[in-house]
Structure formats: C-alpha cells, structure tokens
C-alpha positions, -999 to +999 in steps of 0.1 A: +000+000+000+012+035-008+027+052+022+004+082+018-027+060+020-013+041+050-007+074+068-044+083+063-053+051+082-034+059+114-066+069+132-084+038+120-055+015+131-051+032+165-088+025+174-085-013+168-068-043+182-063-066+153-054-094+176-090-093+187-111-080+158-111-096+123-114-063+105-088-057+079-057-039+092-052-020+059-018-036+050-033-061+026-030-059-012-061-046-029-072-050-066-070-018-086-100-004-104-103+021-133-133+036-116-140+047-080-158+021-058-183+025-030-197+002-004-226+006+021-225-016+051-254-023+076-238-019+110-257-031+141-234-014+166-247+004+197-272+020+174-281+005+140-269+026+111-254+023+076-218+031+068-213+049+035-178+045+021-165+062-010-131+053-025-109+084-027-071+089-025-064+052-018-088+049+012-125+049+019-138+082+030-165+071+055-198+084+070-222+068+095-257+074+080-287+072+103-314+049+088-294+045+056-297+063+022-332+070+011-345+072-025-369+100-014-353+134-020-373+148+009-355+126+033-324+142+048-302+117+066-278+129+093-244+115+084-214+116+108-180+116+091-157+090+107-121+080+102-109+068+068-111+030+062-089+007+041-101-004+007-102-041+017-129-031+042-151-032+010-152-070+014-156-071+052-186-089+068-186-102+103-191-094+140-168-070+157-163-082+193-182-065+221-159-040+237-140-032+205-145+000+186-178-003+166-186-036+182-215-054+165-225-071+133-214-057+099-232-068+067-225-058+031-257-040+021-247-026-013-216-018-034-207-006-069-192+024-086-194+061-079-182+094-095-182+131-085-206+153-104-196+188-117-163+202-128-147+203-093-128+173-080-142+153-051-114+165-029-122+201-037-160+196-031-153+180+002-131+209+013-159+233+004-184+212+023-207+200-004-200+168-024-223+160-053-219+125-067-236+096-085-237+060-073-244+029-093-250-002-072-276-030-069-299-012-044-287+024-047-283+045-078-287+081-089-274+114-077-267+123-041-252+151-021-233+154+012-237+188+028-216+197+058-234+212+088-220+233+115-208+212+145-236+209+171-234+204+208-237+166+203-207+165+180-179+144+195-142+144+189-146+173+166-163+152+140-181+171+112-218+163+107-232+161+072-267+159+058-273+133+031-298+143+004-309+124-027-311+148-057-337+127-076-356+095-069-340+063-083-362+033-088-373+020-054-356-012-043-365-041-022-358-037+015-352-075+020-326-082+047-302-103+027-266-092+022-248-085-011-221-111-007-243-142-002-264-132-032-237-117-054-235-132-089-210-107-101-236-092-125-255-069-102-237-037-111-236-033-149-272-024-154-272+004-128-238+016-141-251+019-176-282+038-164-259+064-149-237+066-179-208+049-163-186+023-181-180-008-160-145-023-164-145-055-143-164-069-114-150-100-098-178-124-085-180-124-048-153-098-043-147-064-056-118-053-035-096-083-025-066-088-047-066-119-069-029-118-075 
C-alpha cells in the first residue's frame, strides 16, 4: 500500500486491536479499479446505522448514516464523518467483538461504482463542504449530495456532521434483509452503471476489493 494512504489510516488503526477484531488492518493488497468504488454496510453497533464508504485517495472516506440512504429526495439523513477506512474493508462482513470500537455485526448492504458530479474534483468539493456524486449499485443508484453542517453540541471528537440528500428519486428497491455477498452473482452492477452513464470495467464475482494476485 502507498505510504500516503497508509498514513491516512493511522486513526483507523489506532482505534482497533487486530489481535481481537477480524477487521482488515489496511496492509493487505487490494485489486485496482479504473473507476472509484463505493460500499454501504449495515452496522448493528450500539445504534443501528449504515456506513457509506467512498473510495478516494487510496482509502474509503466514510460516513455513518442514520437509517441509511433514502430514495426519497425529501429525506435528509444525518451522516457523521468517521475515520478513513482501508479499501479491503469493502469485502468485510462479520461481527466486531463487544468492547471493541464499533462492536456489532457488519453486513455488506450494497456496493458498486461512484463518481463526483460537476467540474470540481471530489477533494475540492469536500473541502468546500458539499460533495455531489452519482452511485451505481444493486440497491442504490442516482445522484446524491453530502452537505456539511456546523458542528452541534452533540458533535464528539470534533467530527463534522453532514446531511445526506438524494437529488432525484431512483427506482425503489426491495428492503429485503439479505446481504450482497451471499447473493452476489457478479452481474448486479452493470445495469445500474449503464443507467448512470458509467462504463464498467471488471467486477469479480464475490469480491470487488480483494486482490486476486
């Protein structure tokens, strides 16, 4: 892993004991992709939420989204920005032991490709506090925006809060409680990617992030 990306994971690694948790440490080799990838994980921790992770700069920029992304543009989901995660977290499912940071069950809920919208880069948009982007996955597709809010009294550790808003309603999806890995045929992303005008390069059945080398 590039040293720059590894430095971004210092906070992630400091919060975890990898002798106890089976979460990826971030030192594993990850398959490369021509396009940026995203993953959404259902996380039954102290409070049930959904973790939105967008690949950027060799890591996953991550937000904990209350109730998960909504296809209804009227719904505004509070999203707490958390530490960057390693890319091999995109394949992670399992139970984080009680007492460990984020203890609880993690399930792969959706994953696919994403791209920033507009002329500004994703990094520039994040610095300005408003990221507009498109996602193409099995359950989630269409345009979304993350808007930074001013830190409130309940903001901890100086974390920024963002509001998650859908720009337009994508087709509504089933809310069945299965996970993406156990039902992944390797063909779930292309149709959604095509609908968003994105060209799919390669999706490996059962794993999008782990290296096959």
